N, C-alpha and C positions, 0 to 999 in steps of 0.2 A: 504494500500500500504506500502511495506517495505521501510525503510530508507536505502539509498545507502551510504555506508561508505567506503571511500578510506583510507585504513590503510597504512601509509607511514613509511618506515624503511630503514636503511642503511645510506648512505650519506658520504660526504667528511670529515671524522673524524677518529681519532685513535680508537674510540669505535664502528667502523663500524660493526664488526662481532657480538658484543654484541647486537647492535640494531636489527640486523637481527633476532636473537633469540627472543628478546623481542617482536618484531613486529609479528612474526609468532605465538608466544604464544597467543597474543591478537586475531589474526585472528581465531585461533582454539577454543578459549573460547567464542566467540561472539554468541549470541542467533540468530540462522539462521531463526527462525520463525518471528523475528522482523527486521532483518537486512540482506541486500545483501552486502556481504563483498568483496571488491576489493583490494587485496594486491598490493601495489605499491613499487617496489624496487628502491632505489636511489643508483646508483653506486658510486664508490669513486671519480668520477668526477661530481657527483650530477645529472647525467642523469637519467630520470625516465623510468621504464619499467613495463609493465603489461603482463600477460599471464597465461596459465593454470598451469604452474609449479612454478610461482613466490611465491606462498604460501606454497611450499613444502621445508622443511628444508634440505632434502637430496639432492635437486637440487643444493644447494650452494657448494657442494663438487667440482663442475666444473662450475664455474661462466661463463667463456667464452661460454661454450656449452649452458648454460641456456639462456644467452642473445641472442645467435644465433637463438633460437626458440621462443623468446619473442618479444614483440612489444614496441619500444621506443615511448614515448608519451610526450606531453607538456600540461600544464594547460591553459585553455582558459575559460573566463567567457563571454558567448555569450548571451546577453539580459537576464541575470539572471540565465542562465543555466550553471552549472559548468561542464566542459567537460575535459576528458583525451583524447586528440586528437592525433592520430597517427602522427609521425614525422620521416622523411619528408613526407609531405602530397602528396598524389597521386590524380591526377585529375580523373582517372577512375580505378575502381577495387580494391581500397585500403580498408583497415580495417576502420570500422566506429568508430566515437568518442564514448566513454563510459561516460555516464552522472552519476554524483554522487551528493549527498546532503551535505555531511560534510566530511572534511578531519580529519584524526586521526593520527597525527604524533607520532610515538613511536620511538623517536630518542634520541641519547645520544652524548653529546660532542660539541666541537667547530664546527661552520658552520651550525649546524642544531638545536641544543637544546638551543643555545644562543641568539635566537631572529632572526637569519638570515632567517630560513625557515618560521617562524611565520610572519615576515615582508613581505615576498614574498606572502604568502597566503592572508594576510590582504590587500596588494596592489591590488590583483586580486579580492577582495571581496568574498573570499571563507571562510565560517565559519569553524572553526577548534577547535579540542579538546585540552585542556591543557592550560598552562599559555600563556598570551598574549605577545606582543613584549617586552614591558618594563619589565615585571616580569621575562621573560626568560633571558633577557640580564643581569639584576641585579642579579638574582639568580646564574647565571653561573660565576659571578665575585666574588670570595670569599672575596676580600678585601672590595668592595662596600657593599656586604651583611653584613659584620661585622659592617661597619659604620652606616648603616640604623638600624640594630637591637640594637645597643647601645642606639639609641634614643628611642627605645621602651622598654628599661629595660631588654633586654635579655642578660644574661652574656656571654661574649666572651673573648677569649684571645687576648691580644694586638699583633699587627703584623706590619710588614713593607714590602713595595713592592720595588722591584728592576727591572729595565728594561734592554733591550738589550743595550741601550745607557750607562747604568752603567756598563755593562758587559765588556766594553772596558778596564776598570780598575778593574779587578776582585779582586785585593788585597784590594782595597778600600771597596768593598762589604764584603769581608771576615772580615776585621777589624771592620766594622760597625756592622755586625751580632754578632761578638764575644763581642763587647763592650755593645750592647743593650741586648742580650739574653743569652750570655754565652753558656754553653753546659749542657745537650743535647739540640739540636735545630732541628726543623723539617722544611724542605724546600718543597714547593709545587708550581706547575704551578698555576697561579691565576685562570685560566678559564677551567680546565679540570676536568673530573670525572674518575670513575673506578680505582682510585688509580694510574693512569699513571703518572710517573715522580716524585713521592713522595719519599723522603728519609729522614732518621734521621742521624744526625751527632753528634759524641761525641768528635771530635777533628778536627783540621784544614784540615788534609788530607781527612777525610770523608766529610767535608764541601765542599771542592773543587769538589769532585765527585758528591755530591748532587746538587750543583749549576749547574755544567756542564750538568747533566742529565735533570734537570728541563728546562733549556734553549733549550734543543733538541725539546721540545714539545710546548713551549709557548714563547712569547716575553716578558712576565712578570712573575716573581716568587714572592712568598710570604714567609717570614720567621716568625716563632713564636716559643715560648718556647715549648719544647716537654715534656709532662707529663711522668714522669718515671714510675709511677704505674698507668697505664691507664686502664680504663674499658670503652668500647664503648657500647652505647645504641642507638638504632634506633627506630623511630616511624614515621608512615605515617599519612598524613592528606588528607581528601577528602572534597571538597567543593569549595567555592570561597571567596572573601573578605567580603561577608556579612553573610555567614553561612558556618561553617566548623566543622568537627568532627575528632577526633583522633582514630587511630587504636590501636591494641595491640602493646606492646613494644617487641623488640628482643635484644639479645646480640649476635652479630656475633663472631664466633670463628675462630682463624687464627693461622698460623704457625710462624709468626714473630711478631714484636712489633706493626706493623700496618697491617690492612687488605689489602693484595696486590691484584693486578690484577689476579695473579695465584690462590689465595684463592677464589676469586669471580667466576672465569670463567673457569679455566683450571683444577685445581685439582679435581673439582666435575663435570666435563663436562659429565661424563657418568652416574652420579647418578640420582636418581629420587627424586624430592623435593616436599614437601608440601603434602596436602591431595589430590591433584588433579591428582596424577599419574605421569607417565613418558612421554617418547617421548619428543617432542620439548617443551611442556609445563613444563616438569620437569627439564629443563636445565637452564643455565644462573644463575641469582641471586637466583632463587628459589631453587637451589641445594647447596647453601653455608651452611656449618655447622653452626648451630645457636641454641640458646635456645629461644623458644617461648612458653610461655611468659618468658621474662627476670626475673631473680630472684631479684626482687626489693621490698622494703617495700611499703605498700600501699601509703604512703606519697610521696616517691620518684617517684613511677609510675605516680601518678597524676600530680606531678611537671613536669615530662618529657612531659606528654601529653598536659598539659596546655601551656608550653613553645613552643611545636611544633605547636599548633594552633595559638598562638600569632605570631610566626615567619612567618608562612604561610600567615596569613592575612596581616601582616605588609609589606610583599614583594609583595602583590597583586596577589598571585598565584591562579590558577584555575585547577580543575581536581584533580589529585592525585600527591602529592610530598612526598618524604621521607626526614625527617630531622634527621641528625646524631648528637648525643651528646657525650660528654666525661665526665667521672667521674674521678676526681683525688682522688684515694683511700687513699692518704696520708692526704688529707684535708677534703675529703667528698664533695668538691665543684663540681657542675654541670656546664658544659659549652656547649654552642652551638658550633658545629664544622662546619657543612656545610649543605646546602640543595640541594637535587637532584630534580630539577623541573619536570623532566620526569624520574623516577627511573627505574633501571633495573627490568624487569619482572613486571613493574608497581606496584611493592610491593604487589602483590595479596596475597602472603603468610602471610602478616600481617593483612589482612582483614578477611580471612576465620575464624580465631579464635574468631572474634567478630560478627560472623553471617552474613558476607557479602560475598557470593560466587563470584568467578571471573567474571562470566557473569553479575551479578547484578552490580558489580563495574564498568565494562565497560559501562553498560547502564546508570548509573548515570553520568559518565563522558561525555557521548554524550549529555545527557539532559542539563548538565551545559553549553556545547558549544552553544546549541540553546538558552538557557536563556541569555547568553552574547550577542548573535546576536540580540535578541529582544530588549535588553537594548540599544545597540549601534544604532539600527535603529531609536530609538526615539531621538537621539542626532542630532542636526543640524551641518552639516559639510560645509555649503556654506553660503555666505553672499552677498546679491545683492548690487552691486555698479555700477557706470557709469564710473569708472576710465579708462577702455580701450576705451570707446567711445570718450574720449577727449585726449588720449595719443598721444604724439608727441615726437620722439626722435631726432628731429632736423636734423642734417646732416647724420644720419644713412641711409644706403641704404634700399630701399623698395623692 
């Protein structure tokens, strides 16, 4: 019997469109001899829809028309049966619930990749692919990630965080950043990906613009020294906190000092990426201009791969994550930059060079989800007591 996989994508996030591409890529690459694939689209309000065209990238050129001919659903766990149940429910003549075995979130950004969706699935008792609630939340918070990895000996740049409460006195923020970091300095939203809201400042005027832009997308921003002669190197990791392996390394190429949203998703939107050909699978992060493998010495390549695995395991990740590093070409130092707990295109293009086709990658990720489920089922989550039998709240109404 085939495993029924609900592939979830979209959601209430600035990376909504990117997630749609990544999710449909995954649907197209899955082994249909082993899996029944159910594409599940999350709207920008986080409503869920299924239907014949939900897995077709061309249908998203007119989303209102797509939703009009699709079925809204909600998740229900009925006696251990995981169901995508039509909503609103009809007593007679309505569509029937669709049962599935495992959820596969292919989502990016706030409200979906940061533990929110994972917590919802966990509360309902739905097994799911990818990092769990804690790993998702920690990995999407760039500052917390740095604090944890420092404890594990992973080199990171020092940083400071500023909140909307601090933003009331922007001059104080600017003065503090200048005194701590000087210029150039890089400003980032703490909990976003896809290079949204990131800016480099070389003077106070540019710093004001970078701070204003970051606060458009997040309630917290992070400042750190900007490496002048920067070389970016990325590496993906597959596994869980007990067993993980690293992919090939890449060096993304970009038009400015940092890899922008446009470099990742717009400039290459029509190109074909990787060995796997074009169409939806060739778009998204798979179409970014890059060198694979990155031109690194054997020693630096192994250092990157070892630090990638160490970071992945320290953060408790599961499935596939991509870890982005920075090399300061003036000093030769290597630094952890950030982790993408559910990377764009699931970083399949980094696995094909080391002999792992996209379909096999997806298969391993699904098996890791079932492994975690079996482990959690062996843990006791209840404790028998007689507290309620003797409880009395005194004058409270009954």
